LOMI-25075 format. One record per atom (N, C-alpha, C, O): atom name; x, y, z; residue number from 1. Coordinates in steps of 0.05 Angstrom, whole numbers, always signed. Example, Ala and Ser with C-alpha at 12.3 -4.5 7.8 and 13.67 -1.06 7.14 Angstrom:
LOMI-25075
<atom->N&x->+264&y->-114&z->+156&n->1> $
<atom->CA&x->+246&y->-90&z->+156&n->1> $
<atom->C&x->+264&y->-66&z->+156&n->1> $
<atom->O&x->+285&y->-66&z->+169&n->1> $
<atom->N&x->+257&y->-45&z->+142&n->2> $
<atom->CA&x->+273&y->-21&z->+143&n->2> $
<atom->C&x->+258&y->+1&z->+157&n->2> $
<atom->O&x->+268&y->+23&z->+161&n->2> $
This chain:
LOMI-25075
<atom->N&x->-306&y->-262&z->-137&n->1> $
<atom->CA&x->-311&y->-248&z->-126&n->1> $
<atom->C&x->-290&y->-224&z->-145&n->1> $
<atom->O&x->-267&y->-229&z->-153&n->1> $
<atom->N&x->-299&y->-204&z->-148&n->2> $
<atom->CA&x->-287&y->-181&z->-174&n->2> $
<atom->C&x->-255&y->-183&z->-148&n->2> $
<atom->O&x->-248&y->-190&z->-125&n->2> $
<atom->N&x->-246&y->-174&z->-168&n->3> $
<atom->CA&x->-219&y->-162&z->-160&n->3> $
<atom->C&x->-213&y->-134&z->-173&n->3> $
<atom->O&x->-215&y->-127&z->-197&n->3> $
<atom->N&x->-210&y->-126&z->-160&n->4> $
<atom->CA&x->-189&y->-84&z->-152&n->4> $
<atom->C&x->-174&y->-67&z->-145&n->4> $
<atom->O&x->-170&y->-55&z->-123&n->4> $
<atom->N&x->-160&y->-66&z->-174&n->5> $
<atom->CA&x->-133&y->-54&z->-166&n->5> $
<atom->C&x->-138&y->-23&z->-167&n->5> $
<atom->O&x->-149&y->-11&z->-185&n->5> $
<atom->N&x->-126&y->-12&z->-142&n->6> $
<atom->CA&x->-128&y->+13&z->-134&n->6> $
<atom->C&x->-87&y->+26&z->-128&n->6> $
<atom->O&x->-68&y->+19&z->-115&n->6> $
<atom->N&x->-92&y->+51&z->-150&n->7> $
<atom->CA&x->-69&y->+72&z->-130&n->7> $
<atom->C&x->-67&y->+82&z->-113&n->7> $
<atom->O&x->-83&y->+100&z->-107&n->7> $
<atom->N&x->-45&y->+73&z->-98&n->8> $
<atom->CA&x->-47&y->+101&z->-68&n->8> $
<atom->C&x->-34&y->+101&z->-61&n->8> $
<atom->O&x->-18&y->+84&z->-54&n->8> $
<atom->N&x->-36&y->+132&z->-59&n->9> $
<atom->CA&x->-13&y->+142&z->-53&n->9> $
<atom->C&x->-21&y->+161&z->-14&n->9> $
<atom->O&x->-39&y->+174&z->-4&n->9> $
<atom->N&x->+4&y->+150&z->-5&n->10> $
<atom->CA&x->-7&y->+151&z->+30&n->10> $
<atom->C&x->+12&y->+177&z->+32&n->10> $
<atom->O&x->+34&y->+176&z->+20&n->10> $
<atom->N&x->+3&y->+203&z->+49&n->11> $
<atom->CA&x->+20&y->+227&z->+56&n->11> $
<atom->C&x->+33&y->+229&z->+89&n->11> $
<atom->O&x->+32&y->+208&z->+102&n->11> $
<atom->N&x->+38&y->+238&z->+94&n->12> $
<atom->CA&x->+47&y->+248&z->+133&n->12> $
<atom->C&x->+77&y->+225&z->+138&n->12> $
<atom->O&x->+85&y->+211&z->+120&n->12> $
<atom->N&x->+83&y->+226&z->+151&n->13> $
<atom->CA&x->+105&y->+220&z->+169&n->13> $
<atom->C&x->+93&y->+193&z->+159&n->13> $
<atom->O&x->+72&y->+184&z->+169&n->13> $
<atom->N&x->+107&y->+178&z->+135&n->14> $
<atom->CA&x->+101&y->+144&z->+130&n->14> $
<atom->C&x->+135&y->+146&z->+115&n->14> $
<atom->O&x->+143&y->+123&z->+107&n->14> $
<atom->N&x->+152&y->+163&z->+111&n->15> $
<atom->CA&x->+186&y->+149&z->+110&n->15> $
<atom->C&x->+205&y->+141&z->+143&n->15> $
<atom->O&x->+211&y->+154&z->+164&n->15> $
<atom->N&x->+206&y->+123&z->+136&n->16> $
<atom->CA&x->+233&y->+118&z->+157&n->16> $
<atom->C&x->+213&y->+112&z->+185&n->16> $
<atom->O&x->+216&y->+129&z->+203&n->16> $
<atom->N&x->+198&y->+95&z->+190&n->17> $
<atom->CA&x->+181&y->+80&z->+208&n->17> $
<atom->C&x->+172&y->+46&z->+207&n->17> $
<atom->O&x->+162&y->+32&z->+225&n->17> $
<atom->N&x->+178&y->+42&z->+186&n->18> $
<atom->CA&x->+179&y->+10&z->+182&n->18> $
<atom->C&x->+151&y->+12&z->+162&n->18> $
<atom->O&x->+137&y->-8&z->+161&n->18> $
<atom->N&x->+145&y->+32&z->+147&n->19> $
<atom->CA&x->+118&y->+37&z->+118&n->19> $
<atom->C&x->+112&y->+14&z->+112&n->19> $
<atom->O&x->+95&y->-3&z->+116&n->19> $
<atom->N&x->+138&y->+21&z->+96&n->20> $
<atom->CA&x->+135&y->-5&z->+64&n->20> $
<atom->C&x->+142&y->-33&z->+85&n->20> $
<atom->O&x->+127&y->-49&z->+72&n->20> $
<atom->N&x->+144&y->-38&z->+92&n->21> $
<atom->CA&x->+166&y->-74&z->+112&n->21> $
<atom->C&x->+126&y->-76&z->+123&n->21> $
<atom->O&x->+111&y->-92&z->+113&n->21> $
<atom->N&x->+117&y->-56&z->+143&n->22> $
<atom->CA&x->+94&y->-82&z->+150&n->22> $
<atom->C&x->+60&y->-74&z->+140&n->22> $
<atom->O&x->+38&y->-82&z->+149&n->22> $
<atom->N&x->+66&y->-57&z->+121&n->23> $
<atom->CA&x->+46&y->-48&z->+90&n->23> $
<atom->C&x->+55&y->-84&z->+86&n->23> $
<atom->O&x->+37&y->-97&z->+95&n->23> $
<atom->N&x->+75&y->-99&z->+76&n->24> $
<atom->CA&x->+69&y->-128&z->+57&n->24> $
<atom->C&x->+67&y->-137&z->+65&n->24> $
<atom->O&x->+59&y->-156&z->+51&n->24> $
<atom->N&x->+68&y->-146&z->+96&n->25> $
<atom->CA&x->+71&y->-176&z->+109&n->25> $
<atom->C&x->+44&y->-157&z->+115&n->25> $
<atom->O&x->+38&y->-152&z->+91&n->25> $
<atom->N&x->+23&y->-142&z->+131&n->26> $
<atom->CA&x->-11&y->-137&z->+121&n->26> $
<atom->C&x->-16&y->-148&z->+89&n->26> $
<atom->O&x->-34&y->-163&z->+82&n->26> $
<atom->N&x->+0&y->-138&z->+77&n->27> $
<atom->CA&x->-20&y->-149&z->+36&n->27> $
<atom->C&x->-26&y->-178&z->+52&n->27> $
<atom->O&x->-49&y->-188&z->+55&n->27> $
<atom->N&x->+17&y->-197&z->+66&n->28> $
<atom->CA&x->+5&y->-223&z->+64&n->28> $
<atom->C&x->-12&y->-240&z->+64&n->28> $
<atom->O&x->-24&y->-258&z->+53&n->28> $
<atom->N&x->-3&y->-220&z->+88&n->29> $
<atom->CA&x->-36&y->-233&z->+112&n->29> $
<atom->C&x->-66&y->-231&z->+101&n->29> $
<atom->O&x->-85&y->-245&z->+109&n->29> $
<atom->N&x->-67&y->-215&z->+83&n->30> $
<atom->CA&x->-96&y->-217&z->+80&n->30> $
<atom->C&x->-105&y->-221&z->+55&n->30> $
<atom->O&x->-128&y->-216&z->+48&n->30> $
<atom->N&x->-80&y->-232&z->+32&n->31> $
<atom->CA&x->-87&y->-233&z->+9&n->31> $
<atom->C&x->-80&y->-202&z->-13&n->31> $
<atom->O&x->-92&y->-203&z->-35&n->31> $
<atom->N&x->-70&y->-186&z->-10&n->32> $
<atom->CA&x->-62&y->-166&z->-32&n->32> $
<atom->C&x->-43&y->-157&z->-40&n->32> $
<atom->O&x->-27&y->-144&z->-26&n->32> $
<atom->N&x->-39&y->-163&z->-73&n->33> $
<atom->CA&x->-19&y->-170&z->-92&n->33> $
<atom->C&x->-19&y->-131&z->-92&n->33> $
<atom->O&x->-35&y->-113&z->-85&n->33> $
<atom->N&x->+4&y->-131&z->-102&n->34> $
<atom->CA&x->+19&y->-107&z->-110&n->34> $
<atom->C&x->+46&y->-93&z->-120&n->34> $
<atom->O&x->+55&y->-97&z->-142&n->34> $
<atom->N&x->+63&y->-70&z->-97&n->35> $
<atom->CA&x->+82&y->-66&z->-90&n->35> $
<atom->C&x->+65&y->-43&z->-84&n->35> $
<atom->O&x->+43&y->-33&z->-91&n->35> $
<atom->N&x->+101&y->-32&z->-58&n->36> $
<atom->CA&x->+89&y->-5&z->-46&n->36> $
<atom->C&x->+125&y->+1&z->-55&n->36> $
<atom->O&x->+143&y->-13&z->-63&n->36> $
<atom->N&x->+121&y->+36&z->-44&n->37> $
<atom->CA&x->+153&y->+48&z->-45&n->37> $
<atom->C&x->+153&y->+68&z->-38&n->37> $
<atom->O&x->+133&y->+75&z->-25&n->37> $
<atom->N&x->+173&y->+88&z->-43&n->38> $
<atom->CA&x->+171&y->+105&z->-15&n->38> $
<atom->C&x->+177&y->+125&z->-52&n->38> $
<atom->O&x->+181&y->+114&z->-74&n->38> $
<atom->N&x->+177&y->+147&z->-48&n->39> $
<atom->CA&x->+169&y->+169&z->-66&n->39> $
<atom->C&x->+174&y->+205&z->-67&n->39> $
<atom->O&x->+161&y->+224&z->-59&n->39> $
<atom->N&x->+202&y->+200&z->-81&n->40> $
<atom->CA&x->+230&y->+225&z->-65&n->40> $
<atom->C&x->+208&y->+246&z->-51&n->40> $
<atom->O&x->+223&y->+255&z->-34&n->40> $
<atom->N&x->+192&y->+254&z->-49&n->41> $
<atom->CA&x->+179&y->+277&z->-42&n->41> $
<atom->C&x->+166&y->+268&z->-8&n->41> $
<atom->O&x->+153&y->+286&z->+2&n->41> $
<atom->N&x->+168&y->+245&z->+7&n->42> $
<atom->CA&x->+161&y->+242&z->+32&n->42> $
<atom->C&x->+134&y->+215&z->+39&n->42> $
<atom->O&x->+125&y->+202&z->+58&n->42> $
<atom->N&x->+129&y->+219&z->-2&n->43> $
<atom->CA&x->+102&y->+200&z->+15&n->43> $
<atom->C&x->+102&y->+167&z->-9&n->43> $
<atom->O&x->+115&y->+157&z->-28&n->43> $
<atom->N&x->+86&y->+162&z->+1&n->44> $
<atom->CA&x->+89&y->+125&z->-4&n->44> $
<atom->C&x->+77&y->+120&z->-33&n->44> $
<atom->O&x->+59&y->+133&z->-42&n->44> $
<atom->N&x->+81&y->+113&z->-37&n->45> $
<atom->CA&x->+53&y->+95&z->-59&n->45> $
<atom->C&x->+52&y->+55&z->-62&n->45> $
<atom->O&x->+61&y->+33&z->-55&n->45> $
<atom->N&x->+40&y->+64&z->-71&n->46> $
<atom->CA&x->+23&y->+36&z->-70&n->46> $
<atom->C&x->+10&y->+19&z->-93&n->46> $
<atom->O&x->+4&y->+30&z->-115&n->46> $
<atom->N&x->+8&y->+12&z->-92&n->47> $
<atom->CA&x->-8&y->+0&z->-120&n->47> $
<atom->C&x->-18&y->-29&z->-100&n->47> $
<atom->O&x->-6&y->-35&z->-79&n->47> $
<atom->N&x->-41&y->-45&z->-111&n->48> $
<atom->CA&x->-50&y->-53&z->-87&n->48> $
<atom->C&x->-81&y->-85&z->-101&n->48> $
<atom->O&x->-104&y->-78&z->-104&n->48> $
<atom->N&x->-75&y->-101&z->-105&n->49> $
<atom->CA&x->-101&y->-111&z->-114&n->49> $
<atom->C&x->-116&y->-132&z->-101&n->49> $
<atom->O&x->-103&y->-148&z->-87&n->49> $
<atom->N&x->-143&y->-134&z->-101&n->50> $
<atom->CA&x->-158&y->-153&z->-81&n->50> $
<atom->C&x->-182&y->-153&z->-83&n->50> $
<atom->O&x->-190&y->-138&z->-101&n->50> $
<atom->N&x->-206&y->-170&z->-65&n->51> $
<atom->CA&x->-218&y->-173&z->-67&n->51> $
<atom->C&x->-236&y->-150&z->-44&n->51> $
<atom->O&x->-227&y->-132&z->-29&n->51> $
<atom->N&x->-261&y->-160&z->-48&n->52> $
<atom->CA&x->-284&y->-144&z->-46&n->52> $
<atom->C&x->-274&y->-143&z->-15&n->52> $
<atom->O&x->-269&y->-119&z->-11&n->52> $
<atom->N&x->-267&y->-162&z->+14&n->53> $
<atom->CA&x->-260&y->-162&z->+27&n->53> $
<atom->C&x->-233&y->-148&z->+42&n->53> $
<atom->O&x->-233&y->-138&z->+64&n->53> $
<atom->N&x->-209&y->-151&z->+22&n->54> $
<atom->CA&x->-184&y->-157&z->+26&n->54> $
<atom->C&x->-172&y->-125&z->+24&n->54> $
<atom->O&x->-151&y->-121&z->+37&n->54> $
<atom->N&x->-182&y->-107&z->+12&n->55> $
<atom->CA&x->-174&y->-79&z->+0&n->55> $
<atom->C&x->-190&y->-61&z->+15&n->55> $
<atom->O&x->-183&y->-38&z->+16&n->55> $
<atom->N&x->-209&y->-69&z->+26&n->56> $
<atom->CA&x->-232&y->-33&z->+52&n->56> $
<atom->C&x->-207&y->-48&z->+74&n->56> $
<atom->O&x->-191&y->-31&z->+82&n->56> $
<atom->N&x->-202&y->-74&z->+83&n->57> $
<atom->CA&x->-179&y->-71&z->+107&n->57> $
<atom->C&x->-159&y->-68&z->+100&n->57> $
<atom->O&x->-147&y->-56&z->+118&n->57> $
<atom->N&x->-143&y->-74&z->+80&n->58> $
<atom->CA&x->-120&y->-53&z->+64&n->58> $
<atom->C&x->-117&y->-34&z->+69&n->58> $
<atom->O&x->-98&y->-25&z->+83&n->58> $
<atom->N&x->-141&y->-18&z->+56&n->59> $
<atom->CA&x->-150&y->+11&z->+70&n->59> $
<atom->C&x->-157&y->+21&z->+102&n->59> $
<atom->O&x->-165&y->+41&z->+114&n->59> $
<atom->N&x->-152&y->+5&z->+106&n->60> $
<atom->CA&x->-154&y->+17&z->+130&n->60> $
<atom->C&x->-131&y->+15&z->+145&n->60> $
<atom->O&x->-122&y->+30&z->+161&n->60> $
<atom->N&x->-121&y->-6&z->+137&n->61> $
<atom->CA&x->-86&y->-4&z->+143&n->61> $
<atom->C&x->-70&y->+13&z->+130&n->61> $
<atom->O&x->-48&y->+6&z->+139&n->61> $
<atom->N&x->-66&y->+31&z->+114&n->62> $
<atom->CA&x->-66&y->+57&z->+94&n->62> $
<atom->C&x->-77&y->+71&z->+123&n->62> $
<atom->O&x->-62&y->+87&z->+135&n->62> $
<atom->N&x->-102&y->+63&z->+132&n->63> $
<atom->CA&x->-102&y->+106&z->+146&n->63> $
<atom->C&x->-84&y->+95&z->+175&n->63> $
<atom->O&x->-77&y->+117&z->+183&n->63> $
<atom->N&x->-76&y->+83&z->+189&n->64> $
<atom->CA&x->-66&y->+82&z->+209&n->64> $
<atom->C&x->-35&y->+71&z->+202&n->64> $
<atom->O&x->-24&y->+71&z->+224&n->64> $
<atom->N&x->-17&y->+62&z->+183&n->65> $
<atom->CA&x->+0&y->+48&z->+185&n->65> $
<atom->C&x->+20&y->+36&z->+221&n->65> $
<atom->O&x->+13&y->+33&z->+244&n->65> $
<atom->N&x->+42&y->+34&z->+209&n->66> $
<atom->CA&x->+51&y->+21&z->+240&n->66> $
<atom->C&x->+57&y->+40&z->+260&n->66> $
<atom->O&x->+50&y->+62&z->+251&n->66> $
<atom->N&x->+65&y->+42&z->+280&n->67> $
<atom->CA&x->+71&y->+53&z->+303&n->67> $
<atom->C&x->+95&y->+70&z->+290&n->67> $
<atom->O&x->+114&y->+61&z->+277&n->67> $
<atom->N&x->+89&y->+99&z->+297&n->68> $
<atom->CA&x->+110&y->+116&z->+297&n->68> $
<atom->C&x->+104&y->+139&z->+262&n->68> $
<atom->O&x->+116&y->+159&z->+254&n->68> $
<atom->N&x->+83&y->+125&z->+251&n->69> $
<atom->CA&x->+75&y->+133&z->+226&n->69> $
<atom->C&x->+54&y->+150&z->+229&n->69> $
<atom->O&x->+38&y->+147&z->+248&n->69> $
<atom->N&x->+50&y->+168&z->+212&n->70> $
<atom->CA&x->+27&y->+190&z->+213&n->70> $
<atom->C&x->+15&y->+211&z->+195&n->70> $
<atom->O&x->+18&y->+235&z->+190&n->70> $
<atom->N&x->-3&y->+188&z->+187&n->71> $
<atom->CA&x->-17&y->+188&z->+167&n->71> $
<atom->C&x->-33&y->+199&z->+153&n->71> $
<atom->O&x->-51&y->+187&z->+141&n->71> $
<atom->N&x->-28&y->+226&z->+153&n->72> $
<atom->CA&x->-37&y->+253&z->+136&n->72> $
<atom->C&x->-70&y->+256&z->+127&n->72> $
<atom->O&x->-90&y->+269&z->+131&n->72> $
<atom->N&x->-56&y->+227&z->+109&n->73> $
<atom->CA&x->-73&y->+228&z->+78&n->73> $
<atom->C&x->-72&y->+212&z->+69&n->73> $
<atom->O&x->-50&y->+203&z->+64&n->73> $
<atom->N&x->-100&y->+195&z->+59&n->74> $
<atom->CA&x->-97&y->+161&z->+46&n->74> $
<atom->C&x->-113&y->+177&z->+8&n->74> $
<atom->O&x->-137&y->+183&z->+4&n->74> $
<atom->N&x->-92&y->+180&z->-10&n->75> $
<atom->CA&x->-109&y->+185&z->-17&n->75> $
<atom->C&x->-112&y->+156&z->-51&n->75> $
<atom->O&x->-95&y->+138&z->-55&n->75> $
<atom->N&x->-138&y->+159&z->-67&n->76> $
<atom->CA&x->-136&y->+121&z->-75&n->76> $
<atom->C&x->-164&y->+129&z->-101&n->76> $
<atom->O&x->-186&y->+140&z->-103&n->76> $
<atom->N&x->-141&y->+113&z->-119&n->77> $
<atom->CA&x->-153&y->+114&z->-151&n->77> $
<atom->C&x->-153&y->+88&z->-160&n->77> $
<atom->O&x->-132&y->+76&z->-158&n->77> $
<atom->N&x->-186&y->+71&z->-175&n->78> $
<atom->CA&x->-172&y->+46&z->-191&n->78> $
<atom->C&x->-172&y->+66&z->-202&n->78> $
<atom->O&x->-177&y->+90&z->-201&n->78> $
<atom->N&x->-158&y->+32&z->-223&n->79> $
<atom->CA&x->-149&y->+40&z->-238&n->79> $
<atom->C&x->-150&y->+6&z->-258&n->79> $
<atom->O&x->-164&y->-13&z->-250&n->79> $
<atom->N&x->-130&y->+6&z->-285&n->80> $
<atom->CA&x->-141&y->-26&z->-289&n->80> $
<atom->C&x->-115&y->-60&z->-277&n->80> $
<atom->O&x->-91&y->-65&z->-278&n->80> $
<atom->N&x->-138&y->-74&z->-270&n->81> $
<atom->CA&x->-116&y->-90&z->-268&n->81> $
<atom->C&x->-97&y->-95&z->-275&n->81> $
<atom->O&x->-92&y->-85&z->-296&n->81> $
<atom->N&x->-72&y->-116&z->-260&n->82> $
<atom->CA&x->-50&y->-112&z->-276&n->82> $
<atom->C&x->-49&y->-136&z->-269&n->82> $
<atom->O&x->-37&y->-144&z->-289&n->82> $
<atom->N&x->-54&y->-162&z->-252&n->83> $
<atom->CA&x->-52&y->-181&z->-243&n->83> $
<atom->C&x->-23&y->-189&z->-227&n->83> $
<atom->O&x->-8&y->-207&z->-229&n->83> $
<atom->N&x->-24&y->-172&z->-214&n->84> $
<atom->CA&x->+12&y->-178&z->-196&n->84> $
<atom->C&x->+2&y->-213&z->-185&n->84> $
<atom->O&x->-19&y->-225&z->-188&n->84> $
<atom->N&x->+27&y->-218&z->-174&n->85> $
<atom->CA&x->+31&y->-235&z->-167&n->85> $
<atom->C&x->+38&y->-255&z->-127&n->85> $
<atom->O&x->+38&y->-275&z->-113&n->85> $
<atom->N&x->+42&y->-214&z->-131&n->86> $
<atom->CA&x->+44&y->-231&z->-89&n->86> $
<atom->C&x->+42&y->-197&z->-93&n->86> $
<atom->O&x->+27&y->-184&z->-107&n->86> $
<atom->N&x->+69&y->-185&z->-71&n->87> $
<atom->CA&x->+62&y->-165&z->-58&n->87> $
<atom->C&x->+85&y->-155&z->-60&n->87> $
<atom->O&x->+99&y->-171&z->-48&n->87> $
<atom->N&x->+102&y->-133&z->-71&n->88> $
<atom->CA&x->+134&y->-123&z->-76&n->88> $
<atom->C&x->+144&y->-100&z->-66&n->88> $
<atom->O&x->+145&y->-83&z->-84&n->88> $
<atom->N&x->+155&y->-90&z->-40&n->89> $
<atom->CA&x->+172&y->-73&z->-33&n->89> $
<atom->C&x->+187&y->-73&z->-55&n->89> $
<atom->O&x->+205&y->-88&z->-62&n->89> $
<atom->N&x->+179&y->-58&z->-63&n->90> $
<atom->CA&x->+213&y->-32&z->-94&n->90> $
<atom->C&x->+228&y->-9&z->-71&n->90> $
<atom->O&x->+222&y->+10&z->-57&n->90> $
<atom->N&x->+251&y->-30&z->-80&n->91> $
<atom->CA&x->+287&y->-10&z->-59&n->91> $
<atom->C&x->+271&y->+14&z->-87&n->91> $
<atom->O&x->+257&y->+13&z->-107&n->91> $
<atom->N&x->+291&y->+41&z->-64&n->92> $
<atom->CA&x->+304&y->+44&z->-80&n->92> $
<atom->C&x->+323&y->+47&z->-99&n->92> $
<atom->O&x->+343&y->+37&z->-90&n->92> $
<atom->N&x->+329&y->+59&z->-131&n->93> $
<atom->CA&x->+355&y->+54&z->-145&n->93> $
<atom->C&x->+367&y->+68&z->-148&n->93> $
<atom->O&x->+367&y->+86&z->-165&n->93> $
<atom->N&x->+383&y->+60&z->-126&n->94> $
<atom->CA&x->+409&y->+98&z->-140&n->94> $
<atom->C&x->+427&y->+76&z->-154&n->94> $
<atom->O&x->+447&y->+83&z->-167&n->94> $
C-alpha cells in the first residue's frame, strides 16, 4: 500500500479545545505519522503520512475535531514523503 503525505490546514475554532492532543490520539490509533502545531493566526497545521485506509479516516476526524471545536475549513495539499516515525504535538517556541 502506498503511503501519502498531506499538508493540512484546519481553520475555525480549533485552538484551546484540545485539538492537538485529540488529533495525536486519533493519529496514534490509526497509524498516521507526522506532526500538528498551532499557527499564530488561529489555524492548526498538520503534516500527516499514512496509507489509503488511514488518511481518509484522519481527514474525516480533522473535519469534525474534538468536542468544542468548530471546524470551518480543511485545506489539504499533497507533498513529498518525509517518512516520519511517529506523530508529535509541536509546542510553541517561546
